[in-house]
N, C-alpha and C positions, 0 to 999 in steps of 0.2 A: 047346844052347839059346842064342839070341841074347842079348846083354847090352847094357845101357845104364847110363850113370853120370850122376848129377846132383850138382852142388855147390851148396850153399846158403850164402850169406854174409849174415849178419845186417845188414851195412852196405850191402848192395846194394838199398837201398830205392827203390821206384818212387814210392809215394804211400801215404797212409792208405787202409785199406779204407773204401769209401764205402757206407754202409748203403742209400743210394738205388740202388745197383747191383742190389739185390734187390727190384726193383719188378715189378709186373705190369700188366695192362691189362684193363679191363672195358668192352666195347662193347655197345650195344643191337643185337645181331646173333645170329640163331639162338636157341639156348637158353642163352646165357651168363647173361642176367639172369632171364628167365622160365622156371621149372622148373630153373634152375641155382642162382642166389643166392636167388631169390624164388619161393616156392610156398606160399601161405597155408594150403592144405589138407594140407600135409605133416605127418606126425606130429611132426617136430622143429621146426616153425615157431614163431618167437616172435611177440610181439604186432604186430610190423611185417610179418610174413609171410615173414621170412627163415629159410632152412633153417640150423639150428644145427649139423647134421652137416657142412655145407659150411664154416661158420665155423670149426669145430674143425680141419678139414683145412687151411684157409687159414692159420690160426695155426701149424700144424705146418710148412707150406710156408715160412713165414718172410718173407712179403712185407712191405716197408716203405713202398712207394709204389704207388698204383694210378692209372693214367691212365684218364680217363673223360670223356665217354660215347662216344667214338670218336676215331680211326677214321673210315672213310668216312661213317658215320652222322651225324657232327657237321655235315657240310656241308649238310644239309637240316633241321637241328634248330632248333626254336624253344624256347629254354629255358623260356619262360613257361608252356608247355604242361605242364611237369613239376612244377609247384609248386601249392600250394593244395589244396582238398578233392579227394580222389581221384575222387569221383563226378561232378565237373564237368570233369575233365580230358578233352581231346578225343582221339579216335583219329585218327592221321595215317598217311599212306603214307610209308614209308621207301624212297626211290628207290634208295639205295645197294645194298640187299640185297633189294629187291622184296618187302617184307613190311609188315605193319601194326604200328604202335607204339601201345600202349594208354596209355603214360605213367603207368602205375600205380606205377612206381619212378622217382623223380626225384631232384633234387639233395639235398633235405633227408633223404629216406629213405636215399639212398646214403651221405651223410655219417654217419648213425647207424650204418649197417652197417660203415663203416670203423673206427669206435670199437670195435666188437666184435672187429675183427681187429688193432687196434693199428697201423693204417696211415694214411698221409697221402694226400690227394687231389692229383692233378695234373689240372687241369681244362682241357679244350679249348674254345675259342670258335669259332663258326662264321664263317669268312671266305670260305666258298664262295658262299653265297647271302645272307649278311648282312655286317655290317661294324662300324664303330667304335662307334656308339651302342648297339646291342644288347650289345656286349662290355662297355661301360662300365656299362650297366644290370645285367648279370649280376654284375659286380664289386661294384657297390653292394649288390645283394641279398645276395651271399654274404659280404662282408667288412665292410661298414660297421656300426658298433655299433648305432646307433639314431638317430632324429630326422630321417630322410629318408623319402620315400615308399616306396622299395623296401626299405630296411632295416626299416621298420615293418611292411611287408607280410610279410617273413620272420618277424618276431616274431608277427604275427597268425596266421601259418601254423603256429605251434607251435615255432619255433626261436628262443629268446630271445637266444642268444649267437651272434656271428658265426662263420662257418666258418673264417675266417682261412686261406684257401687261398693258399699262397705260390707254387707253380709253375703256370704257365699256358701252354698251347700255342696258338700263333697259327695256328689252322687245322690241316689234315691233308692231307699228300700233294698239295699244290696244283699239282704239276707233272704229275699223272696225268690222262689223258683220261677215266678212269673216275670221276673226282671231280666231283661236282655243283658247277659253277661254277669249274672249273679255270682257271688263269691262266698266262701266260708269266712268266718270272723277273722281268722289269722291272715288270710290273703288280703281281705279288704282292709284290715287294720294297717297292714304294711303299705299298701298302695295309698291309702288316705294319708298316712303319716308323711310319706315322701312327697305327695302332692301338696299337702298343707305346708310343709317346710319350704318347698320351692316357691309357693305363692307368697309366703311371708318374707322370703328373700327379696321379692319384688316390692312388697309393701307390708311392713311389719305391723301395721295397724289394722289390717283386715280382720273381720270377725268371721270365723270359719265354723261351720256346722258339720259334724261328723254324723253318719247314719247310725241311729239306734235301731232297735227292733221295729219291724213293720207294724206289729201290734203286740199286746201283752199276752196273747194266746200262742205266739210262736214257740215251738219246742225249745229253741235256743235262747228265749227271753232271759235276760239277766246275765247269762254266760256270754252272750253276744256283746253286750255293753261292756262287761269287764274286759274281755279280750281286746276289743277294738280300742278302748280307752287306754289300756296298758301300752299300746303302740302309739297312740296319738295324743296323749294327755298334754304333753308339753307344747303341742303345735295348734290345738284347736280351742275354741271358746264355748261351744255348745255341743250337746248331743241331742238328736232329734227324737221326738215321740210322735207316733201316729195312732189314732183311734177313731173308729166309726161305730155307731150304735144304731140299732133298730129294734122294733118290737117283734118278739117271736111268739108264735102260737097263741096270739091273743092275750099274752101276759103283760097287760098295760102297767101293772104295779111294778114289776121288775124294770120295765123300760124307763119309767119315770125316775127310777133310782140309779140310772146309768152313771151319774156323776160319782157315785161311790167307786165304780171301777176306775174312772179317770184318776180319782184321788189315790187309789192303790198303785196305779201305774206310775204316777209322778213320784210318790214316796219311794217306790222300789228303785227307780232309776237314780234318784238323788242319792239313796243309800249306796248303790253300786258305784256311782261316780266318786262319792266321798271315800269309799273303801279303797279305790285305786289311788286317789290322792294321798291318803294316809300311808299306803304302801310306798309311795314315791317320796314321802317326807317333804311334801310341798304344801304351801298355804294357798295355792291357787285353787279356785273353785270352778268347776264346770257347770254352767247353767243349762237349762233346757229350752230348746226351741220346739214347741208343740206345733210343728208346722203342717200337720194335717189333722183336722178334727171336724166331725159333723155327724149328723144322722144320714145314713146311706142305706137304701134298701138293697143290700148286697145279694140276699137270697133271690130276690126277684130278678136282679140283673143276671145272675148265674144261670137262671132258668129261661132267660129270654133269648131271642135271636138277634140281639143288637150287634153282636160281633159275629159275622158270618163270612162266607167265602168271597164276598164281593169286596173290591177295593174302592171305597167311596170317599169323596171330599166331604168333610164335616157332616157325618151322619148324625141323626138324633140318637144320642147315647146318654144314659144315666140322668135322664130328665125327670127326676123324682119330684112329685108334687106333694108339698108338705102340709101336715095337719096342725091343728092347735097343739096336740100332744107333742108333736115333733118340735114345735117352737118352744114349748115349756122345757123340754130336754135341752135344746140348744142354749136357752137362757141359763139353765142350771149348770151346763158345762162351762159356759163363760164365767159364771160366778166362781166355779171351782178353780179356773185358771187365775182369777184375781186372788183367791185365797192363797195361792202358791206364788205370788208375785216376788217373793224373796228369791226363788230359783227359776221359775218360769218367766223369763224376761222377753220372750218373743213367741208368738203363736200365729197360726194361719188357718182361718176357716176355709175348708176345702169343699167346693170351689166358689167362684164369684158369680158367674153368669151361666145359666141354662143347665150346667152339669152339676148335680147335687148342690144347688145354688140358692141364695136368697133372692136373686133377681132372675126373672124370666123374660124372654123376648120372643116375638114372632117375626119371621122374615118379612120385611116390608110393612110391618105392623107395630103394635105397641110394645112397651116394656112395662113390667109390673112387679110389685113386691110380693114375695111369698110370705107365709106366716113367720118363717124364721128370720126374715129381715128385721122385724121389729125389736126383739130383745137385743139383738146385736147393735142396731143403730141407736137405740135409746141408752143402752149401757155405755157405748162409746161417747155419746154426747154428755152424759151426766157424771160418769166416773172421773174423778180428778183428785189430785193431792196424794193422800196416803190410804192404803187399804187397812181397815181395822177388823180384828177378829171378834165376831159376836159370841156371846154366850146364849145358847138356845135351849129353852125348855119346851119340848114338843111331844105330842103323842107319837108313837111309832106304829109301824105295821110290818108284817112278815112278807118277805119276797122269796120267790123260788131261787133266785140267782145271787142275791146280795145279802141274805139274812135279814136282820132287823134294819129297817130304814126309817128315817125321820119323816113325819108328815110334812113338816115345814122346814125349809132350809133358807139361810140368809147370809148376806155379806153386806158390808157397808164401806163407803169411802168418805173421807173428810178432807176439805180444803180450808183455806183461811176463813172464807165467808160463806161456805155452803157445804152441804153434805148430801149423800145419796144412799138410799137403802134399797137393796134388791132382794126380793122374796120369791120363793117357789112353793106352791102348795101341791103336794102329790096325792092328796086325798081324792078318791074317785067319786064319792057321792055327796058328802056333806061339806058345807062351808066351815071354815075355822076362823075364830076370832083371835087376832094377834094383837098383843100389846107390846110396845117397844119403848124401853127406857132410853131416852135420848138426852137426858139432862146434861151429860158431860159434853155434848156437841154444841151447846149454847144456841140451838136453833130456836127461832121465834115463830116461824110460820111454815106452812106447807106451800111450796111453789108449784108443785104438780104431783099428782098421784094417778098413775095409769095402770090398768090391768089388762092383760091379754087372756081371754077366756071365751068359751062358747058353750051353750047347752050341749052341743055335739062336739066332743073332744076330737073328732075326726074331720071336722069342717076344714075346708081348704080354699085357697084362692086359685082361680083358674083363669084361662083366657076369657071364658064366658062370664065369670064372676070374679073380677080382679080385686074387689074390696069386700069379699064375703067376710073375711076376718081382719079386724083392725083393733088396735088398743083403744080402750075407752077410759075416760075419767072414772075413778073409783070414788063415789060420793061418800062412802063410809069412813074415809080417812079423817081423823080428828086429832089435833094436837092441843093438849091442855096440861099445863104445869109439868112440862118435861116428859109427858107420857103420850106416845103416839099410838092410837088404836086404829085398826083397819080390819075389815072382813075380807077374807080371801075365798073366792069361789073354788069349787073343785077343779083340778087340773088347770092351774093358772100360774102365770108369771106376772110379777108386779114390780114397778119401780116408783120410788117416792123421792122427790127432790125437796130438800129443806134449806131454808135461808134464815 
């Protein structure tokens, strides 16, 4: 059996665990909102029409931040449509996803939904087809206490207290030709700078996210970040990263190593941001909001007829059904975000319900957990305190897309009285025996050790088999004299809690 060894040093601290790392994303796309979060006729619906079975799953998932309302959707969105009496809200065409938007769920309703899930809102403003004044109006409506036209309108609409939204996204994927109103880096950078400066005149403590590249494969990647930040550096706090992964042409080995691409993406953006900071002779650091990341079957979506000539309300779109392998990659991507907690201080799994999501629903029926639900929910529950950098001795294998990749990857977190270790095994056929030196952690016992794996790496949870794949206790975990040993099955994700 192959062997790997991990050394954990309590002093090898990367940064604190950032609770905003465990964020998600709700876009008015497909059935994410309608029949996902919101279904007034569902047996579990509350007085606002929100499905409480979904609320319970979101609470279990452990999300702390939710980006809203897009996404591509935001670049055609008029926020005024989504407030006030529901019966007077207009139906609009959404050009991004070629569907109809009823506006029955808007800012005030969504803010109430967030309270049910104990999450904070990250709100995006439309810089695709709108600009500075509508962004300022939205800020006034959302955050000003009272005594102005728009704050008093919010109060009249039934929300007496301000939403106090702290994080704001300055548009979405503005480098993409698919984006309504897309811009080049120079034009977007100037618009974002003026918008950010104006918003901070209203509230200097806002946390603003400027658009980075839509993905690391964009032809302008790197140059886009440099140009945009040269305009906006003084006014913003974050630059965004977006990345989606999927298996191509049956190359499971490369897919399982997707976190290596995320690692490269983060390092490149950090280096670019710091380069601009050095040029400007400032000590200020720009952090990363990795506010879209997931596994997404983009090739299948491009070849489907999900977007067609019909204008439909909440059509089924992007309802990917995830496998064990997908969940292992999601778990590994989240581990990578934790490893970069010194600069990645906010992240959003895209998306939350039905649309490339960890939670699925059926109209009038059940809600259930996809395979990807588990690594996110367990990591959110166990990770606390500080992230520590492991030393990993592991066999490697050759991938077509990432070169040499480690068979085992790991990260750990440590708090005053507990620790957690997260492991991914990318091997396809053989189990690997891993020993972990945890002496510096002072841990006396294993509180839990769970592994997500299956003999079929492509096993999935479906409406018919909602619990086909679940994490199971790993009985091989043994802690003795500061040495933790565990056997990792092929294509697996594991979490171990120590106390």
